[in-house]
C-alpha positions as CSV (number, residue, x, y, z in Angstrom):
1,X,-46.6,-39.2,-17.7
2,X,-47.7,-38.2,-14.2
3,X,-44.7,-37.5,-11.9
4,X,-44.3,-39.3,-8.7
5,X,-42.9,-37.8,-5.6
6,X,-40.5,-40.1,-3.8
7,X,-40.8,-39.3,-0.1
8,X,-39.5,-41.3,2.8
9,X,-42.3,-41.0,5.3
10,X,-42.1,-44.0,7.6
11,X,-39.4,-45.2,9.9
12,X,-39.4,-48.9,10.7
13,X,-38.1,-50.0,14.1
14,X,-37.3,-53.6,15.1
15,X,-40.2,-55.0,17.1
16,X,-37.7,-55.9,19.9
17,X,-36.7,-52.3,20.2
18,X,-40.3,-51.0,20.2
19,X,-41.2,-53.4,22.9
20,X,-38.7,-51.8,25.3
21,X,-40.7,-48.5,25.4
22,X,-44.1,-47.7,26.8
23,X,-46.1,-44.5,26.1
24,X,-46.2,-42.4,29.2
25,X,-47.9,-39.3,27.7
26,X,-49.1,-38.1,24.3
27,X,-50.6,-35.1,22.7
28,X,-53.9,-36.9,21.9
29,X,-55.1,-39.8,19.9
30,X,-52.5,-41.0,17.4
31,X,-53.7,-39.9,13.9
32,X,-53.6,-42.2,10.9
33,X,-51.3,-39.8,8.9
34,X,-48.4,-40.7,11.3
35,X,-48.4,-44.3,9.9
36,X,-49.3,-43.8,6.2
37,X,-48.4,-41.7,3.2
38,X,-50.8,-39.0,2.1
39,X,-50.5,-37.3,-1.2
40,X,-49.3,-33.7,-1.0
41,X,-47.8,-34.0,2.4
42,X,-44.6,-35.0,4.1
43,X,-44.5,-36.6,7.5
44,X,-41.4,-35.6,9.5
45,X,-40.3,-37.7,12.5
46,X,-37.9,-36.6,15.2
47,X,-36.6,-37.9,18.5
48,X,-35.1,-36.2,21.5
49,X,-34.6,-36.3,25.2
50,X,-36.8,-33.2,25.5
51,X,-39.8,-32.3,23.4
52,X,-38.2,-29.2,21.9
53,X,-35.3,-31.2,20.5
54,X,-37.7,-33.8,19.1
55,X,-39.7,-31.1,17.4
56,X,-36.6,-29.5,15.9
57,X,-35.4,-32.9,14.6
58,X,-38.8,-33.5,13.0
59,X,-38.5,-30.3,11.0
60,X,-34.9,-31.2,10.0
61,X,-36.3,-34.5,8.7
62,X,-38.8,-32.6,6.6
63,X,-36.0,-30.6,5.0
64,X,-34.1,-33.8,4.4
65,X,-37.1,-35.4,2.6
66,X,-37.6,-32.3,0.5
67,X,-34.0,-32.4,-0.6
68,X,-34.3,-36.2,-1.3
69,X,-37.4,-35.6,-3.4
70,X,-35.8,-33.0,-5.6
71,X,-32.5,-34.9,-5.9
72,X,-34.3,-38.2,-6.7
73,X,-36.3,-36.6,-9.5
74,X,-33.3,-34.8,-11.0
75,X,-31.0,-37.8,-10.9
76,X,-33.6,-40.2,-12.4
77,X,-34.4,-37.8,-15.3
78,X,-30.7,-37.0,-15.9
79,X,-29.7,-40.7,-16.0
80,X,-32.2,-41.4,-18.6
81,X,-30.7,-38.7,-20.9
82,X,-27.0,-39.2,-20.3
83,X,-25.0,-42.0,-22.0
84,X,-21.9,-41.2,-19.9
85,X,-23.5,-42.0,-16.5
86,X,-23.6,-45.7,-15.8
87,X,-25.6,-47.5,-13.2
88,X,-22.6,-47.6,-11.0
89,X,-22.5,-43.8,-10.9
90,X,-26.2,-43.4,-10.0
91,X,-25.4,-43.0,-6.3
92,X,-22.6,-40.5,-7.0
93,X,-25.0,-38.6,-9.2
94,X,-27.7,-38.6,-6.6
95,X,-25.2,-37.3,-3.9
96,X,-24.0,-34.6,-6.3
97,X,-27.4,-33.3,-7.0
98,X,-28.3,-33.4,-3.3
99,X,-25.2,-31.3,-2.5
100,X,-26.0,-28.8,-5.2
101,X,-29.6,-28.5,-4.0
102,X,-28.8,-28.1,-0.3
103,X,-26.1,-25.5,-0.9
104,X,-27.6,-23.6,-3.8
105,X,-27.9,-19.8,-3.4
106,X,-30.1,-19.0,-6.4
107,X,-33.1,-16.8,-6.5
108,X,-35.0,-19.1,-4.1
109,X,-33.6,-20.7,-1.0
110,X,-36.4,-23.2,-0.4
111,X,-35.0,-24.6,2.8
112,X,-35.3,-21.2,4.5
113,X,-39.0,-21.3,3.6
114,X,-39.5,-24.5,5.5
115,X,-40.7,-23.5,9.0
116,X,-42.9,-24.8,11.8
117,X,-45.5,-22.2,10.9
118,X,-46.4,-24.2,7.8
119,X,-47.1,-27.4,9.7
120,X,-50.7,-28.4,9.3
121,X,-50.8,-31.0,12.1
122,X,-48.5,-32.5,14.8
123,X,-48.5,-35.4,17.2
124,X,-46.0,-36.3,20.0
125,X,-45.5,-39.1,22.5
126,X,-43.5,-39.3,25.7
127,X,-41.9,-42.7,25.9
128,X,-40.2,-44.5,28.8
129,X,-37.7,-47.3,28.6
130,X,-39.1,-50.2,30.6
131,X,-35.8,-51.3,31.9
132,X,-33.7,-48.1,32.3
133,X,-36.6,-45.8,32.8
134,X,-35.0,-43.3,30.4
135,X,-37.4,-40.8,28.8
136,X,-37.5,-39.8,25.2
137,X,-39.9,-37.9,23.0
138,X,-41.0,-38.8,19.5
139,X,-42.5,-35.9,17.4
140,X,-44.5,-36.1,14.2
141,X,-45.3,-33.2,11.9
142,X,-47.5,-33.1,8.8
143,X,-46.0,-30.7,6.3
144,X,-47.6,-29.7,2.9
145,X,-45.4,-30.5,-0.1
146,X,-47.3,-30.8,-3.4
147,X,-46.4,-31.7,-7.0
148,X,-46.4,-28.0,-7.8
149,X,-43.8,-27.4,-5.0
150,X,-41.6,-30.1,-6.4
151,X,-41.8,-28.8,-10.0
152,X,-40.9,-25.3,-8.7
153,X,-37.9,-26.5,-6.9
154,X,-36.8,-28.7,-9.9
155,X,-37.0,-25.6,-12.1
156,X,-34.9,-23.7,-9.6
157,X,-32.3,-26.4,-9.6
158,X,-32.0,-26.5,-13.4
159,X,-31.6,-22.8,-13.5
160,X,-28.8,-23.1,-10.9
161,X,-27.2,-25.9,-12.9
162,X,-27.2,-23.8,-16.0
163,X,-25.7,-20.9,-14.1
164,X,-22.9,-23.2,-12.9
165,X,-22.2,-24.3,-16.5
166,X,-22.0,-20.6,-17.6
167,X,-19.7,-19.8,-14.7
168,X,-17.4,-22.7,-15.7
169,X,-17.2,-21.5,-19.3
170,X,-16.5,-17.9,-18.2
171,X,-13.7,-19.1,-16.0
172,X,-12.1,-21.3,-18.7
173,X,-12.3,-18.4,-21.2
174,X,-10.4,-16.2,-18.7
175,X,-7.4,-18.6,-19.0
176,X,-6.8,-17.2,-22.5
177,X,-7.2,-13.5,-21.6
178,X,-5.8,-13.2,-18.0
179,X,-3.7,-10.3,-17.2
180,X,-2.9,-10.7,-13.5
181,X,-1.7,-13.5,-11.2
182,X,-4.8,-13.0,-9.0
183,X,-7.0,-13.9,-12.0
184,X,-5.2,-17.2,-12.3
185,X,-5.5,-17.9,-8.6
186,X,-9.2,-17.1,-8.7
187,X,-9.7,-19.3,-11.7
188,X,-8.1,-22.2,-9.9
189,X,-10.2,-21.6,-6.8
190,X,-13.5,-21.4,-8.8
191,X,-12.7,-24.4,-10.9
192,X,-11.8,-26.5,-7.8
193,X,-15.2,-25.7,-6.3
194,X,-17.1,-26.5,-9.5
195,X,-15.1,-29.7,-10.0
196,X,-16.5,-30.9,-6.7
197,X,-20.0,-30.4,-7.9
198,X,-19.9,-31.8,-11.5
199,X,-19.7,-35.5,-12.3
200,X,-20.3,-35.4,-16.1
201,X,-17.9,-34.2,-18.8
202,X,-17.9,-30.8,-17.1
203,X,-15.9,-32.3,-14.2
204,X,-13.1,-33.3,-16.7
205,X,-13.1,-29.8,-18.2
206,X,-12.7,-28.3,-14.7
207,X,-9.8,-30.7,-14.0
208,X,-8.0,-29.7,-17.2
209,X,-8.6,-26.1,-16.4
210,X,-7.2,-26.5,-12.8
211,X,-4.0,-28.2,-14.2
212,X,-3.6,-25.4,-16.7
213,X,-3.9,-22.8,-13.9
214,X,-1.2,-24.6,-11.9
215,X,1.1,-24.9,-14.9
216,X,0.7,-21.1,-15.7
217,X,1.4,-20.1,-12.1
218,X,4.4,-22.5,-11.9
219,X,5.9,-20.9,-15.0
220,X,5.7,-17.3,-13.8
221,X,9.2,-15.7,-13.4
222,X,10.8,-12.4,-12.7
223,X,12.5,-10.8,-15.7
224,X,15.0,-7.9,-15.3
225,X,13.6,-4.7,-16.9
226,X,16.6,-2.4,-16.8
227,X,18.0,-2.6,-13.3
228,X,20.8,-0.2,-12.3
229,X,22.8,0.5,-9.2
230,X,20.4,1.7,-6.6
231,X,17.3,0.5,-8.5
232,X,15.9,-2.9,-9.2
233,X,13.4,-3.0,-12.2
234,X,11.6,-6.1,-13.1
235,X,8.5,-7.5,-14.7
236,X,6.5,-10.6,-13.8
237,X,6.2,-12.8,-16.9
238,X,4.5,-16.0,-18.0
239,X,6.2,-16.9,-21.2
240,X,6.6,-13.6,-23.1
241,X,3.5,-12.1,-21.5
242,X,3.8,-9.5,-18.7
243,X,1.3,-10.0,-15.9
244,X,0.6,-7.8,-12.9
245,X,0.4,-9.0,-9.3
246,X,-1.1,-7.1,-6.4
247,X,0.6,-9.2,-3.8
248,X,3.6,-7.7,-1.9
249,X,6.8,-9.7,-2.5
250,X,9.4,-10.5,0.2
251,X,12.4,-8.4,-0.4
252,X,15.8,-9.3,1.2
253,X,19.4,-8.1,1.0
254,X,22.5,-8.8,3.0
255,X,23.5,-5.1,3.1
256,X,21.3,-2.9,0.9
257,X,18.6,-0.8,2.7
258,X,15.3,-0.8,0.9
259,X,13.9,2.7,0.6
260,X,10.9,2.7,-1.8
261,X,8.7,0.3,-3.8
262,X,6.5,0.7,-6.8
263,X,4.6,-2.6,-7.2
264,X,1.6,-4.0,-9.0
265,X,2.5,-2.5,-12.4
266,X,4.0,-3.8,-15.6
267,X,7.5,-2.7,-14.6
268,X,8.0,-2.8,-10.8
269,X,10.7,-0.8,-9.2
270,X,12.6,-1.1,-5.9
271,X,14.9,1.7,-4.7
272,X,17.7,0.9,-2.3
273,X,20.8,2.4,-0.6
274,X,24.1,0.6,-0.9
275,X,26.4,2.9,1.1
276,X,26.8,0.2,3.7
277,X,27.8,-2.5,1.2
278,X,31.4,-3.6,0.7
279,X,32.9,-3.8,-2.8
280,X,32.7,-7.5,-3.1
281,X,31.0,-10.0,-5.4
282,X,27.6,-11.4,-4.5
283,X,25.8,-8.3,-3.4
284,X,22.2,-8.6,-4.4
285,X,18.6,-7.8,-3.7
286,X,16.4,-10.9,-3.7
287,X,12.7,-10.6,-4.6
288,X,10.3,-13.5,-3.9
289,X,6.6,-13.9,-4.7
290,X,4.4,-16.7,-3.5
291,X,1.6,-17.8,-5.8
292,X,-0.3,-20.5,-3.9
293,X,2.1,-23.5,-3.7
294,X,4.6,-22.1,-6.1
295,X,7.2,-19.3,-5.9
296,X,8.8,-16.9,-8.3
297,X,12.1,-15.4,-7.1
298,X,15.2,-13.7,-8.5
299,X,18.4,-12.3,-7.2
300,X,19.3,-9.0,-8.7
301,X,23.1,-8.7,-8.3
302,X,24.7,-5.3,-8.1
303,X,28.3,-3.9,-8.0
304,X,28.8,-1.0,-5.7
305,X,31.7,0.1,-7.9
306,X,29.5,0.0,-11.0
307,X,29.5,3.8,-11.4
308,X,32.9,4.5,-9.8
309,X,35.6,5.8,-12.1
310,X,39.2,6.4,-11.2
311,X,42.4,6.4,-13.3
312,X,46.0,6.5,-12.1
313,X,49.3,6.9,-13.9
314,X,51.0,3.6,-13.3
315,X,54.5,4.0,-15.0
316,X,56.9,6.2,-16.8
317,X,55.7,8.6,-19.4
318,X,57.3,8.1,-22.9
319,X,57.5,10.7,-25.7
320,X,58.9,9.3,-28.9
321,X,58.5,9.1,-32.7
322,X,57.2,11.9,-34.8
323,X,58.8,13.9,-37.6
324,X,62.3,15.1,-36.8
325,X,63.8,18.0,-38.6
326,X,67.0,19.3,-37.1
327,X,66.2,20.3,-33.5
328,X,62.5,20.2,-34.1
329,X,60.0,17.3,-33.8
330,X,56.3,17.4,-34.8
331,X,53.6,14.7,-34.4
332,X,55.5,13.1,-31.5
333,X,53.6,10.3,-29.7
334,X,53.1,10.6,-25.9
335,X,52.4,7.3,-24.2
336,X,51.1,7.4,-20.6
337,X,50.5,4.0,-18.8
338,X,47.3,4.4,-16.8
339,X,45.4,2.0,-14.6
340,X,41.7,1.9,-14.1
341,X,40.6,0.9,-10.6
342,X,37.1,-0.1,-11.6
343,X,35.2,-1.6,-14.4
344,X,33.1,1.5,-15.1
345,X,34.2,3.1,-18.4
346,X,36.1,6.4,-18.4
347,X,36.7,8.8,-21.3
348,X,40.0,10.9,-21.3
349,X,39.1,14.3,-22.6
350,X,42.3,16.4,-22.3
351,X,46.0,16.1,-21.8
352,X,48.1,19.0,-20.6
353,X,51.9,18.8,-20.7
354,X,54.1,21.6,-19.3
355,X,57.8,22.6,-19.4
356,X,57.2,26.0,-17.9
357,X,60.9,26.8,-17.5
358,X,61.1,26.8,-21.3
359,X,57.7,28.4,-21.8
360,X,56.2,25.2,-23.3
361,X,52.6,24.5,-22.4
362,X,50.6,21.9,-24.4
363,X,46.8,21.6,-24.2
364,X,45.7,18.7,-26.3
365,X,42.0,17.6,-26.6
366,X,41.6,13.8,-26.3
367,X,38.6,11.5,-26.8
368,X,39.7,8.0,-25.8
369,X,37.5,5.7,-23.7
370,X,38.7,2.8,-21.5
371,X,36.6,0.1,-20.0
372,X,37.3,-2.6,-17.4
373,X,39.7,-2.2,-14.5
374,X,43.4,-2.9,-15.1
375,X,46.2,-1.5,-17.2
376,X,45.8,0.7,-20.3
377,X,48.0,2.9,-22.4
378,X,46.9,6.5,-23.3
379,X,48.5,7.3,-26.6
380,X,48.3,10.9,-27.8
381,X,49.8,12.6,-30.9
382,X,51.4,16.0,-30.1
383,X,50.8,18.1,-33.2
384,X,52.9,21.0,-31.8
385,X,56.5,21.6,-32.9
386,X,58.8,20.7,-29.9
387,X,62.4,21.7,-29.4
388,X,64.4,18.5,-28.9
389,X,67.3,20.1,-27.2
390,X,65.0,21.5,-24.4
391,X,62.9,18.4,-23.7
392,X,65.1,15.5,-24.6
393,X,66.3,13.2,-21.9
394,X,69.2,12.2,-24.2
395,X,70.5,15.7,-24.0
396,X,69.9,16.1,-20.3
397,X,68.9,12.8,-18.5
398,X,67.3,14.3,-15.5
399,X,64.2,16.0,-16.6
400,X,60.7,16.1,-15.1
401,X,57.3,16.8,-16.5
402,X,54.2,18.6,-15.1
403,X,50.6,18.7,-16.4
404,X,47.4,16.8,-16.0
405,X,45.1,14.2,-17.5
406,X,41.3,15.1,-17.5
407,X,38.7,12.3,-17.7
408,X,34.9,11.8,-17.2
409,X,32.9,8.8,-15.9
410,X,30.8,7.5,-18.8
411,X,28.0,6.5,-16.5
412,X,27.8,9.5,-14.2
413,X,29.4,12.2,-16.3
414,X,31.5,13.2,-13.3
415,X,34.9,14.9,-14.2
416,X,38.2,14.1,-12.5
417,X,41.8,14.8,-13.1
418,X,45.2,13.1,-12.7
419,X,47.9,15.5,-11.7
420,X,51.3,15.2,-13.4
421,X,53.8,16.8,-11.0
422,X,57.5,16.5,-11.4
423,X,57.2,13.1,-13.0
424,X,60.1,11.4,-14.7
425,X,59.8,10.7,-18.4
426,X,61.8,9.3,-21.3
427,X,62.2,10.4,-24.9
428,X,63.1,8.6,-28.1
429,X,65.5,11.2,-29.4
């Protein structure tokens, strides 16, 4: 079937309006092509207060008619093949195709090729309003536009339409393979642009994809990845999946001083100083990411005393029990009440007890660990044979003990000592 080019080529003015103007000047005899259609040509008409504006508007009218011709052809052929597009959607379809055509950036931008140099004929009139004496110009251009030109542009459009479908499918597939926050944001942006173009089932696919992008971004969260005092380590996750993000987060803290950042990787790391922080609950480093209209944030709490370790003797030392044989006792139990000032665990490694005036010096290895601050009892078995008459408080009530308790911080390995100097003690025999 021979295709027909639908071209708007005449403008009808009310007779009452035309009667108000008279022709004051013109480029020559008014040609017949200004008042009738001619196969293979478009007549562009433009008005303006100066002739240059009228000419420019006439060329703009040519471009509009070319767009109309392609859109009219595409929409009419598409409607006949689509069961989803009803008569009520015809105008929407027409507008959609027009928008795609006028904004396409495919291998050929036909509107850029439309220029005054291709005009084959022109005609203009200078018209004067009989009452107000206002002057305007009306400009006519005869522009070549054949069936071949239409077919060529329709083919360009269809290629572009196929490219848009392929782009949509590629973006939707990325929602199953994404590895970064930026990919999700880009997917949402691309689908939003495509959703404005499509009006068939592809529009619904884009809308579903957009909602999925929003849901994934909204579900992103920060997961602790082994933070410790002085360092925050975290991963950005969606579900169980680690994703990367090139964006720089907002990092806040009431007292900590941020020193270094390693971002955009699977496990991000923030190094901070805490020497200006008081030992109180609530100290934290807050990390906040903005992903479009959603946020992912987390407070990483820290305890400035987390690695501190300090033990104190908090009461009387007791030596009791054991195996008594005459004036000798073996395997006596030494109980020393100690208090831990911090929660950080400590390991007692050695106990030294001295009665130097009697030549008694005990050096006993210990391996007892205490966690959490508060009161604890250090219980050590003394394997040495001790003379009861020399160390017993029952024999001589006023006796004092020297020595030391050695311990290490489990977290830092730092060694410390509690000095036992002239301390009172009690015995059980």
